[in-house]
N, C-alpha and C positions, 0 to 999 in steps of 0.2 A: 428582523433584517437578516439576510444571508450573505456571508462572505465566501466568494468563490476564489480559492487560492490556486494559482497555476505556477508551479516551479518551471523555470526556463533556463536552459543552457544551450546557447548557439542554436536556437530553434526558429530562426527567422523564416525558414521554409514552411514551418508548421503552424505558426501563430495565426496567420490570417484565417485559415480554415476553422481553427478552434474558436477564435474570437468572433468571427462572423456568425457562427452557429449560436453563440451566446446572445448576440443581438437579436436572433430570431426566437428566443425563448418566450413562451406564452406567459410565464411568471416573470414579473419585473422587479420584485422587491429584493434586489441583490446588488452587491458591489463586487466588481472583478479586481483582484489584486494579482499582478504578475510579479513574482520574485525573480529578478534576473541574477543568476548565480555566477557572476563574473564572465558573462559572454564576451567573446572576441569578434562575433559577427555583427550584423547591423540590427540586432533585435531591439535595442533601446531606441534607435532612430525610428524604426518602423512603428513602435508603440507610440512614441510622442507625436509622430506625423499623422498616423492613420487611426489611432484609437485613443483620442483624448479623454474618453470617459474611464479609461483603465487607470487604476492606481498602480504605479511602478515603484517597487522597492529594489534599488540597485545595490547589490553587494559588491564590494570592491574587488574581491577575488573569489574563486570557486571554492565553496565550502562543502558541497555535497547536498543531496536532496533533503535529508533530514534537517540540516541546519537552515536551509532555505525556507522550508515549511514553518519551522519554529519562529523564524524572523517575521513571517507574515502573520502568524497566529498572535504574536506579541503586539503587532501593530494594528490589529483589528479588534472588533468587539461585538460582532453580530451574534444573535442567539444560536444560529446554525453555522457551522463551518463545513464547506464543501471543498474537497480536494479533487483536482482535475488535471490530468496530464496535458501537456501542450500539444501532443500529437494525436488529438482526438477531434471528433465531430459529434456533437450532441444532437439528438433528435429535438425538435422544437418543444416537445412536452416533457423533456427529460427532467428539468428542475422541478416543474410542477408536480410530477409524479413522485420524484425521489424525496423531496422535503415534505410533500404532502403526506407521505406514508408515516413519517415521524410525527407529524401533527395529529394524524388520526389515531395512531397507536402509541400512546405515551409509555407503554411498557418496554418499548424498544429504544435503544440508545444510538445505534449506528444503522445506516441504510446502505445497501449494496445495489449498484446498478447492474443492468445486463449489458456486458461489454461484448461487442461483436467485432470481428476482424474488419479493418477498414477496406481492404482490397477484395475480400471475399465475404460479402455482407450477409450471407446466409449461414456463416460459420461462427461458432461461439468462441470467445476468448475467456470470459468468466461469467458464471451465473452465481456469483458469490464464491467465497473461498473456503477451503477446508484445511485442517491440520491433522497430520497423522501422528500416531503414538511414537513413531521412530524419528520424529523431528523433521519430516519432509512436508512442506506446505504444498498446496496445489489449488488450481482453479476448477470449480465444478464445470463440467461440460466442455473443457478446453478441446479445440479442434473438431468438435462434433458439429455435424450439420444440424441447423435449427429446425426441428420438426415438432415444435411445441412441447418438448419434453421438460422444458424449464419455464413454463408459462404460468406457474402458480406462485403467488406471493407466499413466502414461508420463511421460517427462521433458518439462518445459516450460521456457520461458525464466525465468520467475519467478512467484511468487504475488502475487495481489492481497492487500494487507495488511488488507483488511476482514475476512478470516478466514484466517489463515496461521500456520504453526508454524515455529520456527527453533531451531537448536541454539545455546544461549547462548555456547558457546565460539567459534562462528563469528562471532556478532555482536560479541563482544569483539575478535576479530581484525580486523573490518572498521571498528571505531570510528575516527573521525577527530577529533582534538582532544578526545577524551573523549565524542564524540557518536555514537550508533548511527545515528540519523536526522539528516540535515543540517538544522539548525534555521533556516538561512538560506533554505530552501525554504518554510518555514512549514507548508504543507499542499498536497496534490495533487502527485503525482509523487514524493513523498518515498520511496515504496516502489519506484518505478522506479529512482531513484538507487541505492537499496540493492541492488536486483537486478543492476544493471550492475556495481556494485563487487564483488559476489559473483562474477559471471561472470569478471571480470578476475582474480580470485584462484582461478579454477578450481572454484568451488563450484557445485553443481548442485541443481535443484529437481525434486521429484516431484509430479505431480498425482494426487490421490486422489479418484476419483469417488464413492466411498462416503461421503466426509466432506461431508455436505450442510448448507448454511446458507441460510436465506431472508433476503433483504436488501431493506429499504425503500430503494430507490435514491435517494440524495441527500436523505434526510429531514433530515439535519442541515446539510449544505452545499448544493451545487448552484447553479443559476441564475447570477447575475452573479459570485458568489464563485468558483465553479468556472471560469467563463470567464476571469476575471482571472488566477487562479493557473496554469491550464493554458497560457494565452497567455504568461505569464512563464516558467514552469518547463520547458516543452518546450524552449525555447532553452537554458536554463541547464544542464539535466541533460545534454543532448547535448554542449555545449561543455565541460563539466567532465569527462566520462567517456570520450568517444570517443578512442581512441589515434590518434596522428598519422597512421599508415598508413590508417586507416579514414576520418579526416577528409579526407585528400587524395583518397580514392576516392569518397566519398559527399557531399562538400559541395554539389555542384549539386542533389542530391535534397533536401538539408536546406533550402537557400535556396528552392527551388521550393515545398516544402511550406509554408514560412512565408509566401511571397507568396500562395499560395492562401488561407491563413487570413486574411491581410490583405484581399484582394479580396472574399472572402465577407463579412467583417465590414463592409466599406464598403458593400456592396450592401444590408446589413440594418442600416444605421447608426441607424435609428429605434428599433431594439430595444436595450434596456438591456444584455442579455448581449453583443451584438455590440460595443457601445462598451466594455464591460469587457474584452473580448478585445483590442481595440486598445490600451487602457491597459496591459494585461498585457505585450503585446509590447514596448511602449516601456520598461516597467520592466525587462524582461529584457535589453534592449540596454544600459540604464544599469548593470545589475548585472554585465554580462559581465566587466569587468576583475577584479572580485573572484572570480568563479568560475573564470576562467582561471588565477588564482594558485593555486587549490585543486588544479589538475591537475599542477602542476610536480613532476617527479621521481616520478610515480606509476606509470609504465608500463614493464613489462619487455617486451623485444621479442617474447617468445613469447606474450604476452597477445593480440596482435592476431588471429592466425588462430583462436585458441580462441573469442574473442568473435564474430568474423565468421561462424563456422559456426552460431551460434545466432540470428542476426538474420534478420528477415523482410524481403523486398524490398518 
């Protein structure tokens, strides 16, 4: 059985497109769970009225994406967990291809979709994600015109959680203090953190180009919200997860990347998103002691070369 978990916050305008696409899936052995994260719009009314087949978990107040996903994970029990943004439209064969890849290739733990831009459907949002040695994550192929350059199934660093499949047993093994996603990250880079933890445990991700999803980029978040949490969480994810050997090797790159973000934000300080980035960096520095405590006793010596081989310079 497959549990498709969809976090939702004030997404009444996006849910019909997302859920109607799931009704058209060629694979049918799944349950849809929408976690409503304290919405103030008519999301819950829409779900109860038009989508009775959907299980709704209604959180009393907004707790952030990581906490919403964790609540749904705790309430479900399928062998496979699929995370899907509410601002997406999945191709009819998406689930068949995505989970089918994990069934065919047991050596892989996570599966990454091919995410395309919703309004410019020949352009790529993510063909699987990468992670750089300086602590900056990214999407393979982002903004590129799709000319079949990412048409081969292959291993990637990790999936974008906007449309990804996971083996439940692996997520249970990666849980920290009962949390699959780190709720202290709130949102943005919570999937990067999960991918890094998986890599440190020797878990691998397969990119499935036939599993296509169209994504309204940052329809729910974005703007100053994304700038703040990326400014904060780029620092915290790197500090929490990089083994000591890689910290000693790459800390100059990490510091340089952060300084570049700071200088760029200062140059554009009249813009709200730039000021949010600076606030996020300051918040990241304040939270560093708490995240450094999370990393204690986590790293086996053999984890360092395995992770290093998957990082992008």
